[in-house]
C-alpha positions in Angstrom: 8.3 29.6 32.2 10.0 27.9 28.3 8.9 29.0 25.4 7.3 26.9 23.1 9.4 26.4 20.4 7.9 27.4 16.7 8.6 25.7 14.2 8.5 26.7 9.8 4.9 26.0 9.1 3.3 23.9 6.1 0.3 24.7 4.9 -2.3 21.7 3.3 -0.8 22.4 -0.8 2.9 22.3 0.2 2.1 19.4 2.1 0.6 17.9 -1.0 3.3 19.3 -3.6 5.6 18.0 -1.2 3.8 13.7 -0.8 2.5 14.3 -4.9 6.5 14.0 -5.2 7.5 11.0 -2.6 5.4 9.4 -4.2 5.7 9.9 -7.8 3.3 11.2 -8.6 4.3 14.7 -9.9 5.5 13.9 -13.3 6.6 10.2 -14.4 9.5 8.7 -13.3 11.8 6.9 -14.9 12.7 4.3 -12.2 12.4 1.0 -13.2 9.6 -1.0 -11.5 11.5 -3.1 -8.7 13.5 0.2 -7.6 9.5 2.2 -7.3 8.1 -0.8 -5.4 10.6 0.0 -2.6 11.1 3.5 -2.9 7.3 3.3 -2.3 7.7 0.3 0.7 5.7 -1.3 -1.5 1.4 -0.7 -2.6 -1.6 -1.7 -1.4 -2.9 -5.4 -3.1 -6.4 -6.7 -1.0 -7.2 -6.3 -4.1 -5.1 -7.5 -7.2 -5.4 -4.7 -10.3 -3.9 -1.7 -7.8 -0.2 -2.7 -7.7 -1.0 -1.9 -11.5 -2.7 1.0 -12.1 -0.5 1.9 -8.9 2.6 2.2 -11.2 1.0 3.2 -14.4 0.1 6.3 -12.4 3.7 6.8 -11.1 6.1 5.1 -13.7 7.4 6.8 -17.2 6.4 3.5 -19.8 5.0 2.0 -17.0 3.7 -1.8 -18.8 1.8 -4.7 -16.7 4.1 -7.7 -17.8 7.3 -5.6 -16.1 5.3 -7.0 -12.6 4.3 -9.5 -13.4 7.3 -10.1 -15.0 9.5 -9.7 -11.2 6.3 -11.6 -10.1 7.5 -14.4 -11.7 10.9 -14.1 -10.7 9.8 -13.8 -6.8 11.5 -10.5 -6.3 8.3 -9.2 -5.7 5.8 -11.2 -3.8 2.1 -10.4 -2.4 2.4 -10.3 1.1 0.3 -9.4 5.0 2.0 -6.6 5.7 1.3 -2.7 7.0 -1.7 -2.4 9.2 -2.4 -6.6 8.7 -3.1 -6.2 5.1 -1.5 -7.4 1.8 1.1 -5.6 -0.3 3.5 -6.1 -3.2 7.1 -5.6 -1.9 10.4 -6.9 -3.2 11.8 -9.6 -1.4 13.6 -7.9 0.9 10.7 -5.7 1.9 8.7 -9.0 2.5 10.7 -10.2 4.6 12.3 -7.3 6.6 9.0 -5.0 6.5 6.9 -8.3 7.9 8.3 -8.3 10.4 8.5 -4.8 11.6 4.9 -4.6 11.3 4.8 -8.3 13.6 4.0 -6.7 16.9 1.7 -4.0 15.6 -1.5 -4.5 13.7 -0.9 -8.3 12.7 -0.6 -9.4 16.5 -3.3 -6.9 17.0 -5.4 -8.9 14.6 -4.2 -12.3 16.0 -5.1 -10.8 19.4 -8.6 -9.4 17.9 -9.7 -13.3 17.3 -8.3 -15.0 20.5 -10.2 -13.1 22.9 -14.0 -13.9 20.6 -13.4 -17.8 21.4 -12.7 -18.9 18.2 -9.1 -19.9 19.2 -9.8 -21.4 22.6 -8.2 -24.0 23.6 -4.8 -23.8 20.1 -1.5 -23.9 21.3 -0.6 -21.3 19.2 2.7 -22.1 18.7 1.9 -25.7 18.1 -0.7 -24.4 15.2 2.4 -22.0 14.5 5.1 -25.1 13.6 2.0 -27.8 11.7 0.6 -24.9 9.4 4.8 -23.8 8.5 5.1 -28.2 7.6 2.3 -27.8 6.0 3.5 -24.7 3.7 6.3 -25.3 3.3 5.2 -29.2 1.4 3.8 -27.0 -1.0 1.4 -23.9 -1.3 -2.3 -24.2 0.6 -5.1 -22.7 0.2 -6.8 -20.8 3.2 -9.4 -23.2 3.1 -6.5 -26.4 3.2 -4.8 -24.8 5.9 -8.7 -25.2 7.9 -9.2 -28.6 7.0 -5.3 -29.8 7.9 -5.9 -28.2 10.9 -9.5 -28.1 12.0 -9.0 -32.0 13.2 -6.2 -30.7 15.8 -9.0 -28.5 17.3 -12.1 -29.8 16.4 -13.7 -27.4 18.9 -12.4 -24.2 17.4 -13.5 -21.5 14.5 -12.7 -22.6 11.4 -11.6 -19.2 10.4 -9.6 -18.8 13.2 -7.7 -21.4 12.9 -6.4 -19.9 9.1 -6.0 -16.6 10.1 -4.1 -17.8 12.8 -1.7 -19.5 10.4 -1.6 -16.3 8.2 -0.7 -13.9 11.7 2.0 -15.9 12.8 3.4 -16.6 9.8 5.2 -14.9 7.4 3.0 -16.4 4.7 3.4 -15.1 0.7 0.4 -15.8 -1.9 2.3 -18.0 -4.6 2.1 -17.1 -8.0 -0.3 -17.6 -10.5 -2.5 -15.4 -8.0 -1.8 -11.7 -8.4 0.0 -11.6 -12.0 -1.3 -10.2 -14.9 -4.3 -11.2 -17.2 -3.8 -15.1 -15.1 -4.9 -14.7 -11.4 -5.9 -18.0 -9.1 -6.8 -18.5 -6.4 -4.9 -17.6 -2.9 -2.0 -20.4 -2.2 0.4 -19.3 0.8 3.4 -20.5 1.5 6.1 -19.3 3.7 9.1 -15.7 2.9 11.8 -19.0 3.5 10.5 -21.2 0.9 10.0 -18.6 -1.6 12.6 -16.6 -1.9 16.2 -18.0 -2.5 18.3 -17.1 0.6 21.7 -17.7 -1.7 20.6 -15.2 -4.8 20.5 -12.7 -2.0 17.1 -11.9 -1.6 15.9 -12.1 2.1 17.0 -10.2 5.1 17.8 -12.0 8.5 14.9 -10.3 10.1 13.0 -7.2 11.2 13.6 -4.2 9.1 15.8 -1.6 11.1 13.2 0.5 12.5 15.1 4.0 12.6 16.0 3.1 8.9 12.0 2.7 7.7 11.6 5.9 9.4 14.1 7.7 7.1 12.3 5.5 4.5 8.6 6.3 5.3 9.7 9.8 5.3 11.3 9.8 2.0 8.2 7.8 0.9 5.3 10.3 3.2 6.7 13.0 3.9 7.1 15.5 5.3 5.4 13.5 8.6 4.2 14.0 11.8 4.8 10.8 14.4 0.7 9.1 14.8 1.4 9.9 10.2 4.1 6.6 10.3 1.9 5.1 13.5 -1.4 5.6 10.3 0.5 3.7 7.5 2.2 0.9 9.6 0.6 -0.4 12.6 2.7 0.2 15.1 2.5 2.4 18.1 4.6 4.4 20.3 7.2 5.9 17.0 7.8 9.0 18.9 11.1 7.4 20.9 12.5 6.3 17.3 11.4 10.5 16.0 13.5 12.0 18.7 16.3 9.7 18.1 16.2 11.1 14.4 15.7 15.0 15.3 18.9 16.1 15.3 19.2 14.1 11.6 15.9 15.8 11.0 14.4 18.9 10.0 11.2 20.3 11.7 8.2 22.0 10.9 4.8 22.5 11.5 0.7 22.1 10.0 -1.7 24.9 10.2 -3.1 23.2 13.5 1.2 23.2 15.2 1.1 19.1 14.9 4.9 18.9 14.2 6.6 17.7 10.8 9.6 15.8 10.1 11.3 15.2 6.6 14.6 14.4 5.5 16.9 17.6 4.6 17.6 17.1 1.2 14.0 15.6 0.4 12.0 17.3 -2.3 9.6 20.9 -1.1 8.2 21.2 -4.2 6.5 25.4 -3.9 2.6 24.9 -3.0 2.4 26.5 -7.3 4.0 23.5 -8.4 1.7 21.7 -11.7 0.1 18.8 -10.3 -2.1 16.7 -13.5 -4.8 15.0 -13.3 -4.6 11.3 -11.5 -6.3 8.1 -11.6 -5.5 5.4 -8.8 -6.4 2.1 -7.7 -8.6 1.4 -4.9 -6.8 1.1 -1.4 -4.1 3.5 -3.1 -1.5 3.8 0.0 -1.7 7.7 -0.7 -4.7 8.3 0.5 -4.4 5.4 4.0 -0.6 6.8 5.2 -1.1 9.3 7.1 -3.5 10.0 10.4 -4.1 13.3 9.1 -5.4 12.6 5.2 -6.3 16.3 4.4 -3.3 16.9 2.2 -4.8 15.0 0.0 -7.9 14.7 1.0 -10.2 18.0 1.3 -12.4 17.6 4.6 -15.9 18.1 2.9 -14.5 15.0 1.5 -14.1 13.1 3.5 -15.5 9.1 3.4 -16.9 9.8 0.0 -13.6 7.0 -1.2 -15.8 4.4 0.1 -19.0 2.3 0.6 -19.5 0.7 2.9 -15.9 -1.1 3.5 -14.8 -1.4 0.1 -12.8 1.0 -1.4 -13.3 3.3 -4.6 -10.7 3.8 -7.7 -10.0 8.0 -7.0 -8.7 10.4 -9.4 -7.0 13.8 -8.8 -7.5 17.9 -10.0 -4.2 19.7 -9.0 -3.4 17.4 -6.5 -5.6 16.5 -4.4 -8.7 14.7 -4.1 -11.6 15.2 -6.6 -13.8 11.7 -7.4 -13.7 8.7 -8.2 -13.8 6.3 -10.9 -14.7 3.0 -12.4 -13.6 0.4 -15.0 -16.3 -1.4 -17.3 -14.1 -4.1 -19.1 -15.7 -6.3 -21.6 -14.8 -8.8 -23.9 -14.3 -6.4 -26.7 -14.1 -2.8 -25.0 -13.5 -0.8 -22.1 -15.4 1.9 -21.0 -13.5 3.8 -18.2 -16.3 6.5 -17.0 -15.5 9.2 -14.9 -17.2 10.9 -12.0 -16.4 14.5 -10.6 -16.9 15.3 -7.3 -17.6 18.9 -8.3 -17.9 20.4 -12.0 -14.9 20.7 -13.6 -13.9 22.6 -15.8 -13.1 22.4 -19.8 -9.7 22.4 -19.4 -9.4 20.2 -16.4 -12.1 17.6 -18.3 -9.6 17.7 -21.3 -6.9 17.0 -19.1 -8.5 13.5 -17.3 -9.3 13.4 -21.0 -5.3 13.0 -21.8 -4.5 10.8 -18.1 -7.6 8.3 -19.1 -6.5 8.1 -22.2 -2.9 7.3 -20.8 -3.6 5.0 -18.7 -5.5 2.6 -20.0 -2.8 2.2 -23.3 -0.8 1.3 -20.5 -2.9 -0.9 -19.5 -4.8 -2.5 -22.3 -3.3 -4.7 -25.3 -2.2 -2.7 -28.0 -5.1 -1.9 -30.4 -7.2 -2.8 -27.4 -10.9 -0.6 -28.4 -12.0 1.4 -25.5 -14.2 4.9 -23.6 -14.2 7.2 -22.0 -17.5 8.7 -20.0 -17.6 11.8 -18.4 -20.7 11.4 -15.7 -22.1 14.9 -14.6 
């Protein structure tokens, strides 16, 4: 009988510190905004403000105007990619990661709408051609797409038509949607139309899977095959990890699950200090592993959601410790800290300091704010 292979064990705290380091959350990083967005393989962006708060938690001296400027210059954009959710990506990743993610959750979302009967009789190839012509003529809102497509298939479900277009085509949410302090309705065009290929901002197709595995480990590792599948919405990634095994280190968690990692990636001591961090709703730190106990203690599972709405969360000693609320009034902003358990006096002081840092970054100079500790 062959003996079962054992690997060095990484406990929850060791995994926590390694992941926080990769996620730029142990200390403010000196990376530029473009470099940070690319290193993190994008920022979850179901709502418009989370990418800004995600970068404020990670970058030294970040200002929201920096990300807005990159969006206006089309170096960064909002697009449906991983898990069939909206992310903010660099132009290169917007094209490459959308192509990689297509056969996963994006195609499954389309199949779901087909199975529900909302697209009965609809020629999906023709729908894609019509939708492409419409959004490349000028950016269209989902409502405009539905209204233009419905006459071709009067018996179809209108919402299903616009969802199908979004699933079939790589559609960018054009500015001013997502700009700091401005915003606007969702309006869509294709990546081909939005990005300037002559400036080297696009790629020729989907990202290389093996390269993406390595990038994922660099941003979220050490991680299992199921962890990456959770992050990207793809399945059957085992063969890719096996191809790369000779180039990787292999560990295991306390339950014996194999964890892969880059040989030269940081794995800090488990007692490395982890300052408090305020994270936005839907932050990828909490969404990109099958086993989230490296950040979310088992007893707090489910505490970051109400229905299908995620809460803003904060970390203490590297782990989920509570939620926070932001009330942005006309003349004053109030940040309320709501811990799940008792916090010490020193933890409270550290949370206050981090809250002040966050508010100074995200509010105009001289703006008034309050920090309230609930409970």
